[in-house]
C-alpha positions in Angstrom: -12.5 -18.0 13.9 -14.3 -16.0 11.2 -12.7 -12.7 10.3 -14.8 -9.7 11.4 -16.0 -7.3 8.7 -15.4 -3.8 10.0 -16.2 -0.2 8.9 -13.7 2.7 8.9 -15.7 5.4 10.6 -13.5 8.3 9.2 -15.8 9.2 6.3 -18.8 9.5 8.7 -17.0 11.5 11.4 -19.7 14.2 11.2 -22.2 11.5 12.3 -22.4 10.9 16.1 -21.0 7.5 17.0 -24.3 6.4 18.6 -26.1 7.0 15.3 -23.4 5.5 13.1 -23.2 2.4 15.3 -26.8 1.7 14.7 -26.4 2.3 10.9 -23.3 0.0 10.8 -25.1 -2.8 12.6 -28.0 -2.5 10.2 -25.6 -2.7 7.3 -24.2 -5.9 8.7 -20.8 -4.9 10.0 -19.4 -6.5 13.1 -17.2 -3.6 14.3 -15.3 -0.4 13.5 -11.9 0.9 12.6 -12.8 3.9 14.9 -11.3 7.3 13.9 -9.8 9.7 16.5 -11.6 12.8 15.2 -15.3 13.9 15.3 -16.9 12.5 18.5 -15.9 8.9 17.7 -12.7 8.9 19.9 -11.2 11.6 21.9 -7.6 10.5 22.8 -6.9 12.8 25.7 -10.4 12.4 27.2 -10.0 8.7 27.0 -6.7 8.7 28.9 -7.9 11.2 31.5 -11.3 9.5 32.3 -11.2 6.0 33.4 -14.8 5.6 32.5 -14.4 6.8 28.8 -13.1 3.6 27.3 -15.6 1.3 29.1 -18.4 3.6 28.0 -17.3 3.5 24.3 -17.1 -0.3 24.5 -20.6 -0.5 26.1 -22.0 1.8 23.5 -20.7 -0.4 20.6 -21.8 -3.6 22.4 -25.4 -2.5 22.4 -25.2 -2.8 18.7 -23.0 -6.1 18.7 -20.0 -4.1 17.5 -16.5 -4.1 18.7 -13.4 -2.0 17.9 -10.3 -4.0 16.8 -8.7 -1.0 15.1 -8.5 2.7 15.9 -7.2 5.3 13.4 -5.3 8.4 13.8 -4.2 9.3 10.3 -4.4 13.1 10.7 -2.1 13.4 13.8 0.3 10.7 12.4 0.7 12.8 9.2 2.1 15.7 11.4 4.8 13.7 13.2 7.2 13.7 10.2 5.7 16.1 7.7 7.3 19.6 6.9 4.6 21.5 8.8 2.8 24.4 7.2 -0.6 26.1 7.5 -2.4 23.2 5.8 -1.9 21.0 8.8 -3.9 23.2 11.2 -7.2 22.0 9.9 -6.1 18.3 10.4 -5.2 18.6 14.1 -6.7 19.2 17.4 -6.1 22.7 18.8 -3.9 21.4 21.6 -1.7 19.6 19.0 -1.5 22.5 16.7 -0.7 25.0 19.5 1.0 28.1 18.2 1.9 26.4 14.9 5.6 26.3 15.4 6.7 23.3 13.2 9.0 21.7 15.7 6.4 22.1 18.5 3.6 20.7 16.3 5.7 17.6 15.3 6.6 17.0 19.0 3.0 17.2 20.2 1.8 15.0 17.3 4.4 12.4 18.5 3.0 12.6 22.0 -0.5 12.2 20.7 0.3 9.2 18.7 1.9 7.6 21.7 -1.2 8.4 23.7 -3.3 6.8 20.9 -1.6 3.5 21.5 -2.3 3.8 25.2 -6.0 4.4 24.5 -6.0 1.5 22.0 -4.8 -0.8 24.9 -7.7 0.4 27.1 -10.2 -0.3 24.4 -8.9 -3.8 23.7 -7.9 -2.8 20.2 -4.9 -4.6 18.7 -4.1 -2.2 15.9 -3.7 1.5 15.4 -3.8 2.6 11.8 -2.5 5.8 10.3 -0.1 7.9 8.3 3.4 8.9 9.3 4.0 12.0 7.1 7.2 12.5 5.2 9.9 15.3 5.5 10.8 14.9 1.8 7.5 14.2 -0.1 7.7 17.7 -1.6 10.7 16.6 -3.5 8.9 13.9 -5.4 7.5 16.1 -8.2 10.1 18.9 -7.7 13.2 20.0 -9.4 16.1 19.6 -8.8 15.8 16.1 -7.3 17.1 15.6 -3.8 20.7 14.3 -3.3 21.3 11.1 -1.4 22.4 13.0 1.7 19.0 14.8 2.0 17.2 11.4 1.8 19.6 9.9 4.4 19.0 12.8 6.7 15.2 12.4 6.3 15.4 8.8 7.3 17.4 9.5 10.4 14.9 12.2 11.3 12.0 9.8 10.7 13.6 7.0 12.8 14.2 9.6 15.7 10.6 10.6 15.6 8.9 7.3 15.2 11.0 4.8 17.1 9.8 6.1 20.5 6.2 5.9 19.3 6.7 2.3 18.1 8.4 1.4 21.4 5.2 2.6 23.2 3.2 0.4 20.8 5.2 -2.6 21.7 4.7 -1.9 25.4 1.0 -1.8 24.8 0.9 -4.9 22.7 -0.6 -2.9 19.8 0.5 -3.0 16.2 0.9 0.0 13.9 -0.8 -0.4 10.5 1.0 2.2 8.4 -0.7 3.0 5.2 1.9 2.8 2.4 0.5 5.7 0.3 1.5 8.8 -1.6 2.4 11.6 0.8 4.2 9.3 3.1 7.9 8.5 3.4 6.9 4.8 2.6 4.9 5.3 -0.5 5.7 2.1 -2.5 7.3 -1.3 -2.0 10.8 0.0 -2.4 10.4 3.0 0.0 8.7 0.8 2.5 11.8 -1.4 2.6 14.1 1.5 3.1 12.0 2.9 5.9 11.9 -0.4 7.7 15.7 -0.6 7.4 16.0 2.9 8.9 13.7 1.9 11.7 15.8 -1.2 12.5 12.9 -3.5 12.0 13.4 -7.1 12.7 12.5 -10.0 10.4 10.5 -7.8 8.0 12.4 -9.2 4.9 11.5 -12.7 5.9 7.8 -11.7 6.5 7.6 -9.8 3.3 9.1 -12.7 1.3 6.6 -15.0 2.8 3.7 -12.7 1.7 4.9 -12.1 -1.8 6.6 -15.4 -2.7 6.2 -18.1 0.0 2.6 -17.8 1.2 0.4 -20.8 0.7 -1.7 -20.7 -2.5 -4.7 -22.4 -0.8 -6.4 -21.3 2.5 -6.2 -23.7 5.4 -8.0 -23.0 8.7 -5.1 -24.7 10.6 -2.6 -22.0 9.4 -1.0 -20.1 12.3 1.5 -17.3 13.1 3.4 -15.7 10.3 2.2 -18.3 7.8 -1.4 -17.4 8.6 -0.6 -13.7 8.4 1.2 -14.2 5.1 -1.7 -16.2 3.6 -4.3 -13.7 4.7 -2.4 -10.8 3.3 -1.7 -12.6 0.0 -5.3 -13.6 -0.5 -6.8 -10.2 0.4 -4.5 -8.4 -2.1 -3.8 -10.9 -4.9 -6.6 -13.3 -5.3 -8.6 -12.8 -8.6 -8.9 -16.2 -10.0 -8.3 -19.7 -8.5 -8.6 -23.3 -9.4 -11.5 -25.6 -8.6 -9.7 -26.9 -5.5 -9.3 -23.3 -4.1 -5.7 -22.8 -5.1 -5.0 -19.2 -6.0 -3.7 -18.4 -9.5 -1.2 -16.1 -7.9 0.2 -13.9 -10.6 -2.8 -13.4 -12.9 -4.5 -9.9 -12.7 -5.9 -9.5 -16.2 -9.5 -9.7 -17.4 -11.3 -13.1 -16.8 -11.3 -13.9 -20.5 -7.5 -13.9 -20.4 -7.2 -16.2 -17.3 -4.9 -19.2 -17.6 -6.5 -22.6 -18.2 -8.4 -24.0 -15.3 -8.4 -20.5 -13.5 -11.9 -19.2 -12.7 -12.8 -15.8 -11.0 -13.0 -16.6 -7.4 -16.6 -15.5 -7.2 -17.6 -18.0 -9.9 -16.0 -21.1 -8.3 -18.5 -23.9 -7.9 -19.2 -24.5 -4.2 -17.7 -21.3 -2.9 -18.2 -21.2 0.8 -18.9 -17.5 0.9 -21.7 -17.7 -1.7 -24.4 -16.7 1.0 -22.4 -13.6 1.9 -22.7 -10.2 0.3 -19.2 -9.2 -0.8 -18.0 -5.9 -2.1 -14.4 -5.9 -3.5 -11.8 -4.1 -5.5 -8.2 -4.4 -6.5 -9.0 -5.8 -9.9 -9.1 -2.9 -12.4 -9.0 -5.2 -15.4 -12.3 -6.7 -14.3 -14.1 -3.4 -14.2 -17.5 -2.9 -12.7 -19.0 -6.4 -11.9 -22.5 -6.9 -10.4 -23.8 -10.4 -9.7 -25.9 -12.0 -7.0 -24.3 -11.0 -3.6 -21.0 -9.8 -5.4 -20.1 -6.2 -6.4 -16.7 -5.4 -7.9 -16.1 -1.6 -7.8 -12.6 -1.2 -9.1 -13.1 0.6 -12.5 -9.5 1.7 -12.9 -9.6 5.3 -11.7 -5.7 5.4 -11.1 -5.2 4.1 -14.5 -7.3 6.8 -16.2 -10.7 5.1 -15.8 -13.5 6.0 -13.4 -14.1 6.2 -9.7 -17.2 4.1 -8.7 -19.3 4.2 -5.5 -22.3 2.3 -4.3 -24.8 3.1 -1.6 -24.5 0.2 0.9 -28.1 0.4 2.0 -29.3 0.3 -1.7 -27.5 -2.6 -3.2 -29.7 -2.6 -6.3 -29.3 1.2 -7.0 -27.2 2.3 -9.9 -23.6 3.1 -8.9 -22.3 6.6 -8.9 -19.4 7.0 -11.3 -17.0 10.0 -11.9 -14.4 10.0 -14.7 -10.7 10.6 -14.3 -10.1 14.1 -15.4 -6.9 13.0 -17.2 -9.0 10.8 -19.6 -9.0 7.1 -20.0 -11.7 4.5 -20.1 -15.2 5.7 -20.9 -17.8 5.7 -18.1 -19.7 2.5 -17.6 -23.1 2.8 -19.1 
């Protein structure tokens, strides 16, 4: 079954869902990662009113869209963060309440649990979001935290999140946690530590399959963990491949430095996706790349380069670029 191309609605939360759905359909999307702010999804309304979820599904269906993922990053952040005044603007009034940190965390956890219940009603299989971190303020601070502070933070995190994840399992919905600065899991190592603290099962085997043991060539007959591992590996690591479709797994430099017989994936002869319009990133060494039906937007902002954006409804317009204030590569001309 072809994989749907969906749009995260968060950046357009100020646009009514009806209007955004019409635009997304015109842009060629098949569905949404629908955010739980703005008017796109209201969690408590969705649980209190049995007609709410069917009405949202019907609205999207009028535009041939579906909702496989719902997102609640803002509330998830408040579950484990050290709460302060900054969080008030992120949260619904009924989650913020009187602003007492312990109360905010408790209500945020309840709201995340409710989010999984709403996802089940909508037929979504994934809730995406952040988790917050009780110790992120130590990352750039001095003195560094002692091991017992980190150990206590992990225990607190597990106490807060395991009941939410139990509810997710009951609903048959997965949690897609963004491994991201500002979160307790902010890189590969910290993600492993967090999964251990949560008592996760089989994550080491699954991670090893993604990083080391996934197939280097796609096969439509792949199933289960092997299909998940291959999908993840291809989406995050494919830059060049051989003529038979095998991924040159470890290469991430510029095309001119590619190993023998390894060609940029978009230039492979007979590429099955050649009639599709593809916008991609995660290849900073390539830089801005524009070709028929292919647009590469990763211009190395994190590495000191530029941040590049493109209007989706004006594919031939000049991209907008902003330089990294710390310096680095020159702006594309």
